[in-house]
Every structure is written in structure tokens, then in C-alpha cells.
N, C-alpha and C positions, 0 to 999 in steps of 0.2 A: 913841313908844309912842301917842300920840293920834294923829298920822297913821299909824299902821298901824292902827289899830283903824277910823279911818274908812274907809282902802282896803278892809278887809273887809266894813264895812256896804256900801260901794259894789257890791263884786261880789256878796256876797248878794241884794242889790237886783235887779242883773242876772238872776242866776239864776233868782230868783224871776219874774220878769218873762217871763222865755224861756219858763220853765216855765208860766207862764199861756198864753204865746201857744199852746203847744202843744198845751193844752188845751181851746182854742177850740172851741165845737160849732158843727157848722153847722144851722142850722133852718131853712132856706129851704123854704117848700113846694115848691120848684123843682128840687129836689136829688133827683137819682134814683141808686139803686144799679144798679151794671152787673153783669149776670150771664154765666156762661159760657156758658149757652145757654138759651133760654125756656120750652124744653118739656124733660122728661126721659120717653123711652119706652123702656119694657120690652117685648123682644120676646116669645113665647109664656113665660107661667109658668102650670107646671103646679099644679093645685088641691092644697092643703095642706103643698107644699113650697114654701121660703123661695127667692127669686130672687138671681140674682146682683146686687152693691151697685153701683149707679152712684154717681157724685159729679158736681159742681160746685163753682164759685166764686162768691161774691159779692165784690164789690170797690166799696170806696169810692173813687171818681175825684178827691176833693178833698183841699185840703191841709188843712183841719179835719175833727174828728172828728164822726162820726152816731152818735146815740143812736137805737136800734134798740128799739120797746118792747117789740116781740114778735115770735118766727119761730115760726108755726105751722101744723100742719095744719088745713086748712079743715073735714074729717070729722072732728078730733077724736080722742078715743080709739077711735071707731068705724072711723076710717080703716084699711084694709087694709095702709096704707103705714108703716113707721117710718124715723124719722131719728137722725141723729148729726150733732151740730151743734158742729163743734170739740171732739170729744172726748165732750160731752153726749149723753146717749142719751135721747130723749124724743120727747114729740110736741108740748111748746113749751118754748120757753126765751124768758124777760124778760130785759129789761134790759141789750142787748150796747150795749156802745159800740165801735164799729167805727172805728179810727184813721185820719187822712188817709193814702191812698193805699195801706192795707192791705186784705188779703182774708181771709176765712174760707172753710172748706170744708166743704161737707154731702153726707153720706152717705145714700141713700135705697135701701130695702129692700122688699119687697113679700110676703106670703102671702095667696093666695088661698083662702076656703073650697069646697069642693064644693058645686054647684047643681044636679048631677044632669043635667047637659045635655049632650047629646053636641056642641053647636055650641059655637064659641069665644064669648067673651062679652068686652065691653072694661071696665074699670074704670078710673075717673078721680077724681083727686082734684088741691089745689092746694096749694102751700105760700103762705102770706101773709107778707109782711114788713111790719109797721106803725110807720113812723117820720114824725116832722115832720107831723101830722095827714093823712096820706095811707096808701095802701097799694100795693105791688106785689106780683106774686105769679108764680110758677113752676107750670107747669100739669105734673102727672102722669098718665100714659096708661100701661096696661099691658093686654096681651090675654091673656087666661086660658083655660086648655083644662082641662076635667075629665078625668081619667084615670081608668085601670083600674091603681092601684097594686100591683104583685108586689113585697111585700118580703121577701127570703130566704125563699121559700116553696120548697115541693116540690110541682110539680105532678102530678096524676093523668092520668088519660084526660080530656080536655075540649077545646073549641073556643074559640078566641079571635077576636072578631069585629072587623068594621071599623067599629062604630059611633063609638066613640073609643077615643084612644091607650093603649097600654100602657107604662108607666114601671117599670123595673126597678132596684130599689136591692137592694144588698147581693147581688146574683145570685138564680138561679132554677134549678132541677132539675126536667127532667121523668124522672119516677121510673121505675125497672126495669119492661119490659112496658106503661109506658104511653105512649098516643099524644097530643102535642099538634098539634092540627090550628088552621091561621092562616088566615082567612078573606083572599082576594084584597082589596087596598086598606088592609088592615091597616097600622098603624105601630106599631113597637116603639121607645121610647127607651131607652137603657140610662145609668143614673148611672156616674160615674167608677169604675172598679175593678169594675165588673160583669160578669158574664159569663151566656149561656143553657147551663148543662151540660145535657146529653141522655144520659142513660142508656136511654131506650126509645126511643121514634121521633120525629121532627120531620117534619110535612107541611105545609110553606108553599108553597101551589099558587096562586100570583097569575097574573093574568093581563097581557097587553100594555098593557091600558087602565087596570088595576087592580094594580100592582106591589106586593108586599109589602116595606114599608122597614125595615131594621134600622139603627140608627142611637145616636151620644150624646145625652144629653139638653141640651146647651148650644147654644141655638137662635140665638143672637145672630150676625148675619152673619159676624163676625171669626173664626167656629169653623166656617164651613160647608165648609171644607176643610180641617181640622185635624186628622192621624191621631193616633191613641193616646188618644181620649178615652173608650174602654171597651175591655172584653178581647177581646169576638168571642163566637164560638158553638164548643162543644167538644162533638165527636159523640164520647162514651167507650167505653171498653174494651166490646166487647157491644151498643152501640148499633148498629140496624139498620133497613133500609127507608128511610131517610131521604129525603125529596125537597124541592131547591129550586126552583123555578120561579116566573122573574120576580120575583125578588126584586134589592135592591139592599142590599148590606151595605156600610157605608162606617165611614170614620174608627175604626177598631179597631188595635189590636196583632197578633193575627192573627184573619182574617175568618172561616175556617172551619179548625178542627181535628179532623180525621179521624183516629179512633184505629182499634185493631185489629179485625181482624173479627167480625160477630155474626150473619152469615147466609152462609151457603157459598153459596146459590142468587142473591141479589138482591145488587148492589151494596149496600155501606155507603151510599152518596150517591149518588143521582141528582140532576145538578147542570145545570140548564137554563135558557138565555135570563136569565142574571144577571149582572150586574155586582158586582164585588168590587174597591173601589179605596181608596187612601190609607192602607194599612197601615204602621204605623211597623214591624213585623218581616216577616210572610209573607201572602200573599191565602189560599193553601190549604197547611196543612201536614197533610200524611198521613204515619202510621206504619202499614207492615202491613195496609193496607187496602184496599178497593175502591170504585174512583169509575169513574162512567161521565158525561161531561161533553159539552156541545154548546150552541152558541151563547152563549157566555160571553166576558165581557168583562174580565180580570184586569190590572188596572194600579196602576203607582206603589206599589213596596212598598219600605220602607227596607232589607230582606233579600231575601228569596225571592217571587218572584211566586207560584211552585208548587214546594214541595218534596215528594218522592215518596221516602220513604225507609224502610229496614228493612223490604223487600221491599213485595208487595202486588200490584195488577194495577190498570192506570188504562187508561183509553181518554179521548183530548180529540177533539173532532172539531168544524172549524168554531168556533175560540177565536181571540181575538186577547189574546195576551199582551204588554204593552207596558209596559216600565218605565222612566219618566223621571224618577225620584225626585230631587228637588231640596232635599230640607230638610237633607240633610248628604252626605257622602260614602257614597257606595252601595259596598261591595266584594264582596258577593254576587251571584252569576249570577240573572237570571231564574227559570231551572229548574235545577233540582236534582233527580238521580237516586243513590239510594243504596242499597245492598242489605246491609249491616251496621253493626253498632254496636259500642262497647266497654263491657263492663259494668263493675260495681262492683269486679269483681276484675281488671280488666285485661285479660280475657278478651276476644278478638273474637268476636263472635258473626254467622253469617251468615243472613239471610235473602233468600230468593229474590224477585225482580223477575220474574214471569212475562210481565208485558205492560206495556209503557210505550208506547201508540200516541199519535203527533200526527200526524193526517190535516186537510189542507186549513188549517191552524192559520197563524198569523204570530205569531214568538217574534223582539221587537225590543227595542232600548233604546237611553241612551244609556253603556253600559259596551262595551268592546272586544268583550267574549265573555259573550254571554247564557246559555250551556248550559254544565254541569259533569256529566259523567259519573263518579261516584265510584263504582268497581266494584270489589270484592273478587275475586280471580282465581277463590278457589274456591269462589265461587258464581254463581248463574243471574241474569243482568240485561239481561233479555230487551227491547230497546227499537227503535223504528221511526219514524221521520219521514217522512211521505209526502205528499208535492205541499204542500210547507210551505214558507215563507220564515222561515229563521234566521238568526241573529247569530252568528259565531262567531270565536275567534281564529285565526292562520297556522298553529299546530301542532293546533289540531283538525280531524282527516280524516273528509272525506266521501265517501271513495271508495268505501266497501262497499256495493254496491247493494240487499245485501239489509237493511242498514239506512237508506240514504239515497235515496227514489225520488223522482226529479225534484223536488230540491229546490234553491231558490232561496237562495244563499248571500251573504251580505252585501250584498244590494242595497235600497235603500231604500224601505219600503214606499209612501211620499207618502202617512202619514197629513196629514188635512185641517189639525189644531191640535193636535199631541200634547201641546204643554206647555200647552195650555188645556184640554187633556181631551176634545177630539173625536178619535178615531182612527178616522174613518169615512176611507175610501179618495177620494184626489182622482183628477182624471181622468188623472193619468198615471201611477198605481200601475200597476207590474209585476204587482201580486198579483191584478189583474181577470181574471176567466175563466181564471185558471190551475189553479183546483182540479180534482182529480179528480171525472168527473161521477157516479160513483156512490154519493161520499158527499152530493154536492149532489142526488140522488134520495133518499137515506136522510132528510136533513134539508132538505126541500127551502123552508123559509121562514128568513129569518134572522131577528135579534133585534128587526129592526124590522117584522117580517112580509111583508117583501118578497121576491118569488117567485125563489128563484136558478136557478132554470131557464128563465128568460125569454129570456136572450140566448144569446150562445156558449157559456158554460160557468159554473160557479159559481166567485165570488170567495173568495180566502184570507180566513180569519179572521171575524169575527161578522158585518162589515156586507156588504149584496151592494149595489155601486154600479149605479145604474138611472140611465142616462144621459137624459136629455132627447130625445125624438124630434123 
């Protein structure tokens, strides 16, 4: 019994010793914490709107524990930054014991107050780590931008300038009989699930040097080409006389949805010199409407690049419709033409497509067939591909000269770098000089303001290749 008691005392002493050894504190002034990064950089942050969360780790590289006297923001309670240190929210946390070889996570956010300044500003602070009679710090840097915040508003007739960006939260509606005019060079950022509804008229008339940008509000480099960040532009039933010229619409769900006709004289949408790219669904989704389009680049959509449905009248000149979608398996063609729908009573409703003209265009992509004609035989579906390059499967007949005039079928257009978003023609392209001259005369300059009539003939598509002399 006495012997057993001695064993118990012995092992207890060993455990106490080991425990004491584990709790040994590193007090050396030469000790340094290791940070996963030494600067936390936030891309452009919109005023009044909180940022995305950045995180980094703090590691104790030694076997012994380190007592951190405090972790705090240098700017204190006045700092626009906010911290969460291993679950503790606040601008200062005292007396943290960081065990040997262990790490802790720190999360950082920021909200910048408006400064009524059209120019970007830089906001700085730092996180101070005080321990062992020394300090280490992490720099915090954020680019801030004051914005015009549009939060779920109904818009009357007005002009949006290019002085500072517009940030649309919870969508916006251009009211019936109202005109929203957007100046060239303006930038519109849309928060997730937000859309620009247009019941009246949208006039976005940019220029080559100052295009108008529509995009999501995530400005980190990771999101530069991520689709589906916002909902898109919806020209609602009755909307009329809309103009999109030199605009860039990117990373939405549907770039432009064009609904039923609001004006029998002018097209519902005049679309020119514009780029619609990276849509999870469709670049253009039209229903019984009218569109006139020229010099447009419509690329990389998860379903249709252009869907012209439930009738209407459509003209596309010198457009490049190129679908190299790579985020998932795409089962839809680039172009869909359709003249009917099934109503809620399961009855077929036929609506005529009076015109669907693709002239001097390129329609290509990474599917076997990029065109589907979904025609109800009891209705009208008038289409024509004139002096265009198209990609279709072997069952798609192009022998009717009334529907297919001098069409190049299943020939590689030789884009420069299609998977990197460069759809200009390289020097070997068969699309060079193949266009119909009358269309080149009608639209003499391409999207880059190159003259289509300066060589043997206009090139197909949006871009005119000018060879070096």
C-alpha cells in the first residue's frame, strides 16, 4: 500500500512537471510572431457599405507560449476598420496567451464614411501586437470611393453623370414614361440580386473613349470574370426607345432582357458598339420585341448568347456571337429562334418572328451546333443568315439560298485568343474581307473605330482586322 502511494506521488510529480514545462513562457525580446501576410489590402470599398472580410493568421513559431499583452487597432475606436480575433469582436483584446506552435485567426472589415469627393481615397490603419516589451504590426490599406447610392428606388426622368459611380442596392426601377439618361464614362455597380428594371426608357449613350460600364460590386481581382454577380437589365413590357451604345455589361445572370413591344415605330432596343460578356444564363433574352443591333460582342454565356423568343423582329449586323463558356457543361446553343410558347393551360400560343437577320456576323463556340431554329409550323419564323460564318451540326441544312446567302459553315474563324476573351481575328482568318459591302457601307466603323472600307472588303464580326502595311 505504501509502495503504491509512492508510485502515485511519483507520477503526479511527473505530470505536474510536464504541465509546468508546457506552460513555459517565452519572454525574449528577440521573439517574433509570424504573420501570413504583412499588409491587408482592400480593393475599392464603397462609402457607407461594409467591405468583404479579409483574414490572416498569427503564428507562434516557438515551443514555448507567448503572452501577447494586447492586439489593437492603432486608430482605436475612431478607426473605420473592425476586428474579430478568434471569435472576439472589438478593436482591442488584451492578455492573449498564444501557445507554442499554435496560431490564431484575425478577421478584418471596413466601412468608410462618405467624403463627398468624386476621387478615390486611401484609408490606412494598422494592427498593433504588443508583447515582450516590443511591438509588431500589420498594415491595413483600403481604397475608398464615394458613390451615389441607389437603394430600391423608383427613378423618374433624370440624368446620371460620370462624376462618381452609382451603386445599386435592392434594384432600381425607371418609372413608366420616364427617361433615365446615363452619361458616357459613367460606372454602375450592382449588388448581388440587384437589377435595373426599365418600364420607361433607358438611354446609355457612351463613346469609344468613355464607355458606360454595368457590372457587379465585387471589385476584388478574383471576381473580375465571375458570372452571376447581379441580375442584369430588364426592359419591361411597354418599355420603349432604349439605347445602349458603347456599353459594357458583364458578369450578370441575363445581360439584357427585352420584353414585349412598347413602340411600333422604333425598336425596343438599339444596341450598338457594346460588349455583353460572362452571363450565367443569356446575353440577350428577347420576348416578342424589336432589336436593332450592330458592332456588338456577345460572349461566354451559360445558356444562350442570344435567345429571340415568342416572336418579334430582330436585326444583327457585324456582331460576334462567340460562346466559349467554361464554368460548367453548356447544353444550349449560342442562338435560339422561337415563335411560340406553352401557356399555363398547356395551350400552344404562336407568335410570329417577322424578321431575324444576321448579316456579316460570326456565330461560333465550343459546342457542335450553335444555332437552333425552334419553329411552330403553324406560325411565321422568317430568318436569314447573310454573309456570315456559322457553326451547326450535320443535320442542319443550309442549302436554301433564301435563308443562307454566302454563309461559311463550320469553319474556324481563327479568333486571336478566344479562351482569354480576345475575339479579334488573326491574320489567317477566313472571315477577313468576306462581308457584304453594302453592310460595311451602312456600318463603316467597327467597335474599335477601324474603317471597314479601307481594304478589299469588310470583315465578318465586330472587329475589322487592319494588316500592317
